[in-house]
N, C-alpha and C positions, 0 to 999 in steps of 0.2 A: 328612248323610250323602251325599243325593240329591243335593245341592246343589252338594257338591264334585266329584261323579260328573260333574254336567251340565258343572260349569266345565271340568273338564278333557276332557272329549269338543268342547270349543269350542276348548280351544287344538290341543290334536291335529289337526283339522279344519284349524284355521288355516294351522297349520304343513306340512301337505298340499299346501293348496290354493297356498303361497307355492313349495313344492320341485317341484310340477307344472308354475307359472310359469314358472319359474326352466328349467326342463326345458326347456319348449315354445322360450322364447326361443333357447336356447342351440342348441338342435337346426335354429332355424327354418335353411333352406336358401334363401339368396338367388340367383339367379340371376345372370349380370354382373358376377360377382365384386364385387356389394355385400358389404354386412358389416351383423349383426346388431345392432339398436339397446337403447336398454335397455327400450324399446315393446316390442310384438309383433310391428314392421315391420322393414323392413331401411332401409340406407342403401344409395343408390344411384348410379350415377355421373347426370349431369346427361342428362335426357331419359328417363331410363326412373323409374316408381313401379312402385305394384302391393304386396302382400305381400312381395312376393320376388322385386321389381324386374325382370320377364320382361314389362312391358307399358311399347311405348315410346310417349312422348310425343305427341302430335297437335296442333299448335296451342298458344297458349301462348308464354311464354317461361321460358329457366332458370333467370329469380329465380323463378319460382313456386313450386319445389319441389315440398314433395307433395301441394301442392293443385293442380298443373297437370294439364289433364287428357289422360287416356290412350284410345291407340287401343284398338277394342272387337276383340273374337277373333271371327273369321270361320269359317263351317263347318268349315272344315278343324281348327277348333280352336285357330289362331294367333292374335293379334293380326297386322293389315294394315294400312300406312299407305296403302298406293294407296286399298282396297277403302271405309278408314273417311272418305274424301274430307277425308284434314287438309290446312290451308291455313295456310299461316305468316304471320306479323302482320307489316305491313309494315316495313324493315330487319332482316329473321330470313330466313335460306336454309338449303338443305342440306337431304340426308335427316335429318326430324323437327323441322325448325326451330331445330337449336342453332348454328348460324353467325350470327353478326353479322354485317352489312355495313353498318353506321354507326355516326356514335358519339352520333346522338339517337335510336338504336333502341334500344342499351343504359340512356342516361340515362333514359329513357321508360320502361323497364320495370322500373329501380333503384327511381326513383321512387311505381308503382304499387305497388311492396310495402314498399318502407322510408319512403314519404314525404319529407320534407326530409332526412333523416339524410347526414352526410358519407360521403362516398364512403370516404373515410381513416380513419373510425371504426373503430377495433379491428384495422385491418392492420399488421405485428407491424413494418413496416421502411419502411412509405412515410412519409418525413421532409421530401417536398419542398413546397413550397407551395402548388405547382398539382394541385389533389385534382379537375380535373375529370373525369369520366370520358368513354371514349374506345374507338373499337373497331379494334383493331391488326389489320387485314387483308395485314400479312408473313406467312411463313414461321415466323420467330424469335415466339418464346413469350417472354413475360416471369414468368407468374404463370399462370392456364392456360388453353391455347387451345385451340377446337374446330377440325377440319378434315371435310370432306365430300366424296370424291373420288368415278370412277365406275370402276367395274373392266370395261373394253374388250378383253379379250387374248380373244382370237381362237378357241387353243385352248378356252378353258371357255364361249364363245357359243357353241362347236359341241355342248357336254355340255348347258349350261343357259343359253337362248337367249334368256330374257327379262333384260331390265334387273339388273343389280347393283352395288348402293353398298356405301364404307365409309368409317362414319368412326370416328374417331380423338380421342380428350380425349388432350390431352398436358399434363400439371403439371409446372412446373418447381418452383414453391414455392405449393402453398395458401395461404399465410399473409397472400400479400400479394395472393390472388385474393377481387373483390366477392362470389363465390359461397360462401367457405367458412363462412359463417354461415347459410345458406340450410337452412330446412328438408330432412330426406332427402336430405339431397344429398351424393355422397362423392367427393371429388377425389385422395385418394392414399390409402393405409394407410399409417397410421401418421406422417400426415406428410409422408412423402419422397418422390421423384418419382418420379412412376408414368406410366401409359400406359394406354389404356383401348380397346380397337378392338372395332365389330362389324362383321356381313358382310352386309345387307337383299337377300334376292333376292325380285323382283315384288313390295320390300313390306314381307315377313316376315324375322325374324331368323333365318338362320341359324347363326349360332356368335359365342360373343365370347373376344376374349383380353386379357390384363393382363402385364407385364414391371415388375418394379420390382427395385433404383433402375435413376436414366435418367440418362446425360448429353445433355447440346448443346453444339453445336458449330460455328460457321459458318466455311466456305472459301468462297472465289470465287463467292460469293452463292448458297451449297447449305447451307441448313442439315441437318443431320445429328442426328437421336435414337437414342441407343443403350442400349439396356434390358437386363436380366437375367433371368433365372429366369421365360421365356416362359412363358404358360398357356393353352392354350384348352380351350374346352367348347364339344359340338356340341348341338343340340337336336335330339333325337330328335324322327324323324320327319316333321322338315323336306323340301327338295327334296334339300339335299346332305348331308345327317344319315340317311339310310334311305325318303326319300319313294318312291326310286324305287329299289327294291334293286338293280341293274344298276351304279347309279352311287354307292352308299353312301360317303360319304366318312369315316364317324364316327372311325372305326379312324387315320386320317391325321392327322385334325385335331385327334381327343384327345392326340395321341402328337406334336404339335409342341412341342417347348421347346427351351431354349439361350438365345442372344440375339437379339434384334428390332433391327431398323436398320431406323428409316423418315429417309428423307432427302427433300427440298421445294428445289424453287431457283422460280425470282423466273417460270417459264413456267406455272405452275400446275402443274405433272409432280411426282409423288410413286412414291418406288417403295417397298413393303413388304417387307423382306428379311428372311430366317432362314433355315438352313443347306437345307432340303428344300424352300423354297417357290424358292430360287437355283438347287439343280439341277435343277430342273423347269423354271419359265420364265427360267434364265441367271443370271447372276452380278448381275444389278440387280434381282434379285426379282420381286415382281410389280411391274406400272408399273401406279400411278394416273394418271387425265388429267382433266381438267375441276375441279381441286380449287379448294376454297372455304378462305379461312382467318379466322377471326374470334374476339376474344380481347377483351371488354368489362373494360376494366384503369384504373386509375387514372394520368391522366398525371405523377404523383408517382413512382409505380412504375418507368414507360419510363425519365424524366430520373433516376431513380438508376440503373437498370442499365445506361444509357448512361453514367454518368460512371464508374462503378468497375467495366465487363467493359473488355477488351483483346481486338484484334482477332488471331485464330487467322493471319492474314495468307495471302497465293495459293498459299502452297505444304501439301504434303503431308506428312506424316511416313514414311519408309522402313519397308519391310518388313521383320519379322524374317528373312525368307528371302536379303534384297536387305542386311541389315546381315553374315549370315553369312557370305553369297555373298564382300559385301565383304573380311570379316576374312579368311576362307582366302584373298584375294588381296593382302590387304597383310600377311599372312604369307609368302605366297611371296616378295613382293616385297623381306621384309625377311630371310627367309635367304638371297637371293640376293645381295641387299650386302655381307650381315655376309662371306658367302664370299669375293664380290670383296672387300673389304675384306682377312681374314684371309688369302687368297692371296695379294695386293698385296706384303702382309708380311713373308710368309715367303719371294716372289721376292726382295725389295730387302734381305731376312737373308741370302738366301743369297749374291746377287752380290756382297757386301762382304765377304765372309769370303776370307783371301787362300788366291790360287792355291795348292797345294801340291803340284802336278803338273809336268812341264814335262821327266819323263824316263820311254821308256817301251823296253819288251827286256831284256835285258842277265839275261833266264829261261831256262833249258833246263824240259825236261819228259822225267821218266821214269819210266813206267808197268812196274812186274812182278806176271809169273804173271796177267794179267787174262783169266777166264772169263766167258761169257755165254751164257745158256741160255734159253730159252724150250720152252712147250710145242709139243708139234707139233702141224701141221696135219694129220697126219693120220696113222695109226698106223704109222709107219715104224721100222725096229730100227736099234739101236745100228749108227755108222761103225764101221768095223775099225781108221779115223786116228785118233779120236778115246781118248787117254789117260781123260779124264773120259768114262766112260761115259753115257749117257740113261738115267739113272732117275727110278722114278715117272713115265714119259712128260714126260721134257725132252729138248728136243733143243739141244743144244750146240753155241755160233755163232764159239766163242773157246774156246781150249782151252790156258790159261796163258803166252798170250802176254807177251812181256818186250822192251822197246828202251827208247831212249833218245835224245835228240837236244839238242844243246847250241846259244845263242845264236846267231845268225849264218849258221847249216845251214840247207840247204833239202832233205829228205826223200821220196823216193818209198816209196808201201806198194804192193808190187804183186803179182800172183795173181789169178788167174782167177775168173769172173763165181762168186758165190755161198762166195768163200775168207773174210770175213769184215772188208774193206775200210773198208766203210762204216761200220759197226758200230764198227770198232777208231776210225774217226776220230772219231764221234758223240761217243763213253764221253770221250775226251781232250778233246775239246771241252766237256763237261759234258752234254748234250743230256737231255732224259728220253727212256725209255726205257721200252716195256711188260715187258719182261725182268728177269730179276734178273743181277748181274756181283758178281764177288769180284774180290780182288785190290788195290793200291794206285796210284793215280795222285798225284805230286807233280810238286813244281817249285823245284827247286832254285835258289835259296838263299833261295826262302820259307822260315819254317816251315809245320811241317804242319798245315793245317787254314787256312791262308791261301790266298786261290786267284788269281791273278792274272787279267788280260783279257785273254782270251781269243773270238776272235774266230772265228767258223764261216760259211765259205762254201758253200754246200749247191749239189748237182748242178742242179737248176733255179734259174733266175734269175726270181725274183719280185720284177718292179718296178713302182715307181707308173706307168701309162702316160701318164697327161698329163703328167707334168712333164719339165721339160727334164735335163741329166746335172748340168749345177751345181742346179738347184733339189733334183733327189735327194738328192747329196752336201749340201748345207746343211743339208737337212729333219736328215738322216742327224747332222751336225757338230749343231745348235744341241738336239738331244736326248741324243744319249752325251757331249756334251764338257761339263766339270763348269759349273755355273753361274757362277762365280766367271771365267771364262774370260772375257776382254770380246768382241763380236762381232767385230771386225774381228780379232781372230786365229782364231778360226774361220774366218773368210770366207777368212783367209793360209791355213789347212792344208787347206782346200779347192781351194784356186787350186795349192797346193803338191802333192796328191792328184793332181789334173786333168794338172797337171805327170808327177807321175811315172808315170803310168797311160799317158801320149800321150793322152788323151781332147781336146786343145785343138780338134780341127776339128769336135765334138760336144757341146761344151762346151754351146751354146744350144740342141741341136735334143731336139727331143721324144723322150721313149722307143720311147714308144709297144709297140703289145703282141709281146710275145718269141717268140709262138707263129706269126707268120709271118700271122694274121689283120688284122695293120695295119702301116701305115707307119712307121717309125721308122729307129733304131740298128740294125747287124748282130750277130751273134750272137757275133760275139769283141769288140764292142766291149759288148756287155750282159755277157757274162762280167767286164769289166774294172769294169766301174760296178758288179756286186755285189761286188766285189773292193773298190772302193773305199771302196762304204757301208761295209764293216769297217775298212779304215786312218782313215778320219779321227776314230775312235773313239782313234788312236793303240794300236793291241792289242800284249799283251807277247810272246804269243804266236797264230801264223795259220795254220788248220784249212781246206784245200781239200777237200771231198770234189769226185774225178775234174774237175777244171777245165779239162780240152783234152776234152772228151767233147762230140763234136758240131760240133768246128771243123776248118775246114780245116788245113790244113799250118803256114802262115803265122802265122795267129792264133793259133793252139796256140803256135806258137812265141814268140811278143810277150807271151801271157800269162805263159808261163815265164819268158821274159825280166824279166818285170814281178817276178815271185813272186821271182827270185833277189836283183833288187836291192831290195826290200824285206829279203828277210833278212840281205843284207851291212848295210843301215843305216836300215832302214824304221820303227826307233823313234826317230829325231832328228826326227821331224815338230816336235817342241816345239824342238829348238833349232834345227832350219834358218829357223822364225817367228823366232826374236831373233838369226839371220843368223851361227850357227855352224853351220855347213853340214856341216863335217865330224866333229862329235863324235858323231852319233846311234848307240847301240846295236844291235846286232844282234839280231833276232827272228827266234825256231825258230819255220820255217815245214814245216806237213807237210801235203805233199800225199797224196790217194788216185790211181793213174795205172791204167788199165785197161789201153790197150795203147800206151805210147809209140812214137815212133820213136826213131831210133839217136841221133839228134840230140839229141832230148827229154832220154833217157836219160841222156847224158854232163853233161846243165846239172844234175843231181843229185849232192849230197852224199853223202848215205847213203841207204841201198835196206835198207826191209824185205821179207821175199818171203813170201807165205800162202796155205798148201793147208787147204784144208778146215778152217780156224779155228784150224792151226799155225802157228809160224813154222819156214820154213826155212832163213833167213837175215836176219843183223839186223845191219848194219856198213857200210862202206865205200860208195861206187856205183863206176862206170868199171868198167872191167876184175877189180876183188876178185873178185864174186860169183863170178864164170865161174870165175878161180882157185881158190875156195874149193869150189867142185863138181867140178875136174877134179883138186885134190888127194884128195879122195874117192871119186870114181871111179878113181882111180890106185891107191888103196889096196885097192877092191873086187878091181881087174882082179888084184892081183899076191895076193893071198889065193884070190879063185876063179874067176880067170882070166878071168871074165863081170863086167856091172853092169848093173845097170836104169838107171845114169843113162845118159844122153844125152852124146855128146864134142861141145867147142863145136869149130867150125869158125873160122880166122884170119877175120875180116872180119863173121862172122855179127853178126845186132844181139844185145847181149847181153840186149836186155828179149825182145827175142822166143826165146830159150836159155832164161833165168829163168822164163816163163810157161809152154813145154815140158815143165820138169822139174817144175813146181806143176801142170801137169795130171796129167802120171803120177802122181808124189807115190810113188816106194817105202818100202813100212812102214819098211825099214831109215832110212832119211832121217830119217826124224820120231828117232829116241832119239840117233841123232848129231847133232841139231843144237844143244840148248843147251850145247854142249860148245863150239861155235861161240861161240852166244850171250854165252856166260860170255866169251871171251878178248876178243869186240869190244866188250862194255861197259866192260870193263875198261881197254881201250885209248882209250877217247874220256874228254875231260875235261869233266868235270861235276860238278868240286869245288866245294862253297861250302861257309860255315858251320853250312849248317841241312839238307843232305844227308839226305835220307831213309833206312834201311837197304831193303838188299834185299830179295827174298821168301827166300832163305836164314837173312836174322837175323831176319825179321818173319814169325808167320806169319800165311797167310791166312787169313783168319775178318770174321764179322759186324762186326766193329767199322772195316776198313775199306772194308766198303761205306756201312757207315754213313756215317762220315765224310766220303766221296766223295760219300752225297745230300743231305748237308746243307753242302756246299758249292753244289753244285750250285743248291741251293735258294737260298741264300743269294747268290750273281751272279745269282739270278733277279730276287730281292723287289728289290733295291738298284737307283731310279734316280739318273740325273746328276743331274736337272734337278729340280725341283718340278710340283707337281700343277696350278698355275696357268699355268707355264710351257709343260709339256704340251698343256694345253688351248688354247691358245692358237694354240704350231707347229703342231698338227692342224688349227683352225680354220684357218688361214693357206693349208695344203694341201687342205681341202676346197672354201674358196673358191675357190681358182686353179683346182681340180677341175670347179665349177659354171661358171666363167665358161668354159673351153674347152667343154665338153662340156654344149653348150645343146639337144642331143637331146633327154634324158627329161625336163627341166625344160618344154621348148616343148610336147614331147607331151601332156605331164600337162595342162599349161592350156589348149593346145587343145583336147583330149580333154572339158576340162571345161564351156570354155564350147560347144562343138554340144551336150554332154549334158543343160548345161543350157537352152540353145534348145529344145534337141527335149521334156525333160521338162516348162518351161514350155507349149510348144504342145500336149503331150498333157494338160495337166490347165489350157488355159486358162482364166483367171473362173471358175473354177468354183463351181456356183451354189451355194444353201440348202435345197437339197432333202435329203432324206434317203439319195437318191443321189447327188447332189451333196458332201455330207458323208463318205460313205463314199468317195469321187472325192479326197476330199482328206486323209485316215488316206492313203489307194496312194498319193499324191504322197507323202508324210511316209515309208510301206515302200520305197518308189524310192530317195529319197536315201541312207536309212541301206543298204538291199541295196546299192547302188552303191558307197557306203563302204567296206562289208566284202570286196569285190572288186576294186575298185581299189587296195587297200592290201598286194595281195600282188607287185606291185612292188617293197615294201618287203623281201619275204622272197629275192627274189631277188640287189637291191642287197647284200645280207648274204654271204646266198654267194658270192658275183661274189668280193668284197674280202676275204674268211674268208683268204686264203691267205695273202694280202700282213699281214692283221693279226697271225697267227701267227709270221709269220717276223717282223716286229717285236718281238711282243712277248718272243718267245722270245730277240732282243736287250737285251733291257729297253731298248726304247725311252721306252714309257710305261705309263702304267696302265690295265688294260682299260675303268674308272672313267671316265678322260679321254677315251679314246676312244668311251665310248658315249653319252658327251655331245658329245661335237662329232658325231656324227652324228646323235644328235637335232635338235640345232640348225641342222645341213647339209642334211639327211633330210626330216624330216619337217616344217619349216615350209616349206622352199621346193616340195616335190615332194608332200605331204599336206595341211597345212591351207592354204594357201592354195589350191590347185585346188577343196579341200573350199566351201572360202569363194564360189570363184566359180560353180561349180555352183550354189552355195544359194541365192546372192541372186539369182540368173538366174528360177530358178525360183520363188522364194518370191513376187515381184514379178509374174510371169509369172501365177502360178495365183490370184492375189485372196487367198492368206492373210491375215491380220491387219493392217491398217496403221499399229498401233501400234509405235511403234521400240523400245519395251521389248518387246514380244512378240518384234520379229525378232532382237534382239541376245541373247537369251532362248534362240531357236530357235539361233542359230549356234552359243554356246556350247555346246547339247547334239551336235549337229553336229562341234564342233572337239573336243569331250571323247573321243565313242565313236571319232573319227578316230584319236586318241593311243591309246586301247584295244586298235584292230583292228593299229597300228601296232606296238605292242609285241607284242602278240601272234605276227606272224608276225617278229618278233624272236625270240620265245621259239623256235620253231620251228626258224627256220632256226641257231640257235645250239646247239637240242638235236640233228639231226640233220647227220650230214657228207654224206648224201644230199639233196640240194637236189629231188629229184623226190616223193620221200616228204614233205616238206615242205611241198609245191605242194598236192600230195592232202590231204593229212591240213587244210590250211587253207581249200580249196574246200568238204571235207566238214563244217567247221567252221561256213563259210559258209551251207549249205542249212540246217545243225541251226538255225542263230538265225533263218532265215528260216520256219522251222517254229514254233518256241516265240515268234516275238514278238510272235503274239497276232492277226494279221491274217488268216491262212488258218483258221487252227481256236479257234473257243474256247476259251482255258484251263483254262474250269474242266470243261468238256466231254471233256478228257485223263484219260482212268484213272489216277487215285491213284497208282499204280506209276510212271508214267513222269512227270505233271505237275510232279514237284520240278524236273525238268530245267529252268524257267525262271527260276528264281534263279539260273543261272549262265549265262542268256543274257542280252551284252550288250546286243543290238540289241532286246532285250524290253524293258528299260528306256528304251533312246532312245524306241522307237518312244511309248509310254506318255509320258516326257517333251514331247515335241515334240507331241502330240493334246493334251495337257491344255493344254500354253501355247495352243493353238489355240484351245479352245475355253471356255479361262480368259479371253477377251475379250470372253464375253457373247455368243455366238454363238448365232444363234437358229435354228431350224431355220421354214422358213415351206414347207407342202406342203401338199397336197392329196389326201386319201386317198377316194376312194370318194364324191366329191362333199362330204366332210367335211374342211373348213379345219383347217390344225394351225399351231400357233405356238408350239413346247416347245424349251426348253434343248437347244444339241446336248449337253451333257454327259451327259442321261438316253439319246441314240441312242447317245453312246460307252460307258457304262458296260451299255447292253444288246446292244449287238453287240460288243464286242471284249473287257467285262470291266474297263477300264482305271478307276484310284484317280481320282475325280477332283483329290483334295486331295497326291498324289505327285509334283511335280513336283521338289522340293526335296529330299526321299528318292532320288530317281530320278540326279539330280545328285551329291548325297552316293556313291550305289551306283556311279557311273561312275569319279567319282574313286578310288573304294576299287579297283574294276576294274585301273585305270592302277598305283596304288601298289603294289598286288599281281603285277600283271603286270612293275612295273619293277623291281621287288625278284628276283625269278625269272629276269629278264633279267640282271640284272647277278652271279649267282648263275652262273648260266649259263657266261656269259664269261669270271666267274673259276674256275670249277674244271672247267670242261669243253673251252670252247673254247681249246688250248692245244694246244702242240707236245708229239707222243707218237710216238717213233718205233720 
C-alpha cells in the first residue's frame, strides 16, 4: 500500500512539473516580437538573443544564431552597443553588424557554422545550378535582407541630439534564405513575408516594430515594401520612452498601427512611412540616410527570381481619388454627348415633319361679362360706379365688360387713366395676372378650349440692345416659327415684315438702349420693331398696349398705319412668301390708346370706351360714338330738361369728347350702356361654326375662368422649336453680344491679370517657415475671397437681362432651362472661369506654391468648382429677388459669412457649438481646406528655428494645429463642392421656372 502511494506521488509530481514547465514556456515574454520556442528560450530576429530577445548582438555574424556574442548591460540597465565597444568583423557593417558588404564575408560566415554544406541544401525553391553564396547589396530583397540607416531628422535631433539608427529586416521568402535553419533565429511569423525594425539611440534600443504580411514592388529604381498590421513596442525607461519624462513618446509609439511602407532608392536613402509619421514628418514619412543594404543569399535564388519576376515599369498606378474624378468627368462628358445626340435627333425629326402652317388670321375675338378684381392696396370703400361691389376687401378693376372684334378690323380701347384698358388687353392676350377674373373670352370660329396665336406688344419696348433690327427679327422668327419651316422661308418672312413696317433704312442698325442711355434706333422705330417681333410669328390676333404712347404725332401715325395694314392683310405673310400676296386673311388688331389725335382716332374701325372698369360704349368708330351719346343726351334733356353728358361740338376731336364723357361718367350712363352694347355686338359679323354663346346664354362662373386659365397655360408651355434648336439660337445671340460688347469681358480679364500680379507680388516666393506657411494659406484664402466677391457681377448681369427674358419667355420663345444653359456657357466660362484661371495661375507660380503639375491642376479644379458654386449662388439671388439691391446686399453679407467660417480668421473648433454647425454650409471652408491640403500634400516641410532649436516638421501638423483642416479631406471637399453646384443649380432652375415669369 505504501509502495502504491509512493508511485502515485511521483506520477503527480512529474505531471505538475510538466504543467509548470509548459506554463513557463507559453508565458515567456519575448521582446522585439520574437516567438517562444519549445525550449525555455525565444526565437529572435537576427542580431538579437538572450532569454527574451532583449540583448542585441555584439560582433560575430548573423549565422552564429543563439551562440552569438551579445552586448552587455550598462549602468542604465539597458544593453549598449556603443559602451560595449562592439566591433564588426571584416565584410560586415551596420548597427549590430547584421549587414553584409561582401560575398566572401557571407561565404566565410556560412562555412564557419555549417562547414562544407551546400548553401542550397534544404532551400524550398533553389533549383539553379549556381549555389554560390553572394551578398546582395541592392534595395531589392530576394529572400531575407538587412538594412541599417541613420536618422538625421532635425526635429528629432533637436530633442534627442545623439546618434539615432534604424535597422530593418525585410523577409520576402524565409524558406529561400540560408538563415532559415540558423539556431534561435526568427525570420518571419508562420513563414510569411514580414518586416522587423529596431531604433537605436546612442547605442541603446528604444523601440521595435513588426508588420506582416508584406508585398514588394519596384518602380523607377525605387524598391517599396508595403506591410499590413503594424505593431510597435517601446522599451520603458529608455530615452524615447520615459527616460526623459518631458519627452516621453511611449504612448505615441505603442499606438502606431495600420500600414507600414518602406521605400528605398539607389541613392542609399529610405523613407519609413506610416500615417502618424507622415503627418508629423511629411508625406514621405521619416527620412533615413546613409543606408546600407546586405543580404546573404544563394545565386540560384537570385537567378530564379529574375527569371520569374516581371517588371512593374516606370509608371505609377492611379489613385482612387483620381479614378473617381476621371469617372465623374467621363460620366458628365458621356451625358453631354448623349444629350447632344438625342437633341440632334429630335431636331432632325422636327425639321422633317410636313409644314402644316401657311395661314394666319381670320380669327375673331369675343369677350363676355369679363370682370377682374384684386385685393386693394389700401382700405378704400367700394366705388359707386361698380356694379360688382368690393366684397371681402376685393378691388374691382373690370366689371362685366363685353365686346367683340372681327378679323381685318382695328379696334381702339379708350378711357382715362385707371379705367382698366391695360388689364382688358392683357386678359385678351392671355397674360398671367395676379388677381382673379371671371367671364369668357372666345375666338370664333375656333372651338371652345382652343387658343389661336395671340401676339402681345407691351407698353415698354424691351429689346436686345446689341443686336441689329434684322438680327432681332431673325432671332424671333427662328424660335417662334415652326421647326419644319425652312430657314430660307423664315428669312423671307423677316424681309416681308421689315418691308411692311418700313424698317429697311435701319435693318442693319443696332437697336441700342431704348431708354436714351445708348445710341440706336428712334423710339418710333423701336415700337415698330416690337410689333415686328410679334408679326414674325404670324399671329391670328394682335394685341397692343398703348402703342403710340411717348411718340410724336408723325411716329404715332406711322405705327397706327402699320397696324391698320397688318389688320387688313397681316395674316398673309406665309402666302406672301409663296407669291400669293393678295390672299392674306385679316388679323384682328386690338389697341389700347391713351389720348389719340383726331387723325389717329379716325384710323380705327371700332371703339371700346371704358370708365371705372365698365364699358360705356362698344361699337363702330368714327362719329358713331358721338352720335350714340348725343342720342342719350337728347333723351335725357327731353325728359329732365338737363343732362350731365356734355354736348359734342362740330369739329371737336371725337377722342377728346369720349375721354371727357368717361372722366365725368354720370351714374345713369352705366345703366344704359348695356342696351347699346347688345345692339352693337349684334350688328357685328362674328359668325362662325363654333361661335360661343353669349353671356346671357351661359352663366359666368368658375368653369369659364378655369378654361381661360388652362388655355393660357397651354399656350405658354408649347414651344415652336425643339430644346436643341432653342439652345443653339440662344448661344448664337450670346456669342454676338460678347463679340460686340467686349467691355465686361476685357474688364474681367484685365482685373484678373492685375490682381494676379498684385497677389503674387504680395506673397512672392513664400518661405517654408511657420510664418511663411501661414502666408501660404493666406494667399489661398485671398484667392477664395476674391472669387466670392468677383462673382457679384454675375448677379448684376441676370438682373440686367431679366426683363428681356421675362418678355421672351411669356411669348414662348424658349424653355427657361435652355436660357440658363446658354447663360452658363457664355457668362460663366468667359466671365467667371477664365478670369479665375488667369488670376490663380499668375499667383500660384509667383507665390512659389507646389511645383508639381498634378498639384497645380488640382488647385485650379478647386477654384473653378468654387467659382461655379458662387456664380450659381448669385444666379439664385438674382432670380429670387426683383430688387437687385437686396440681392447684392445678401450676396455681400454671405461672402463675409464665408470668410468668417472659412477657418482662416478663427479656428473652427473654438466657435461655440450653437454656431459651429454653420461651417458645413460654407463653400469657402471646403475650398480653403482643399487648397491647403493639396499644398501640404506635396510633402511640404516646415524648416524653422524656435529659440535656437531647429525644427523640421511636416506642414500637415501645422495646418491641423493652426486651422483644424483634415489632411485627408481633399476628395471629400471636391465632392462637397460638386454637391453645392448640383444643389444650387437645381434651385436656380426651379426658381427660374416658377418665379421668374411674367406676372401682371
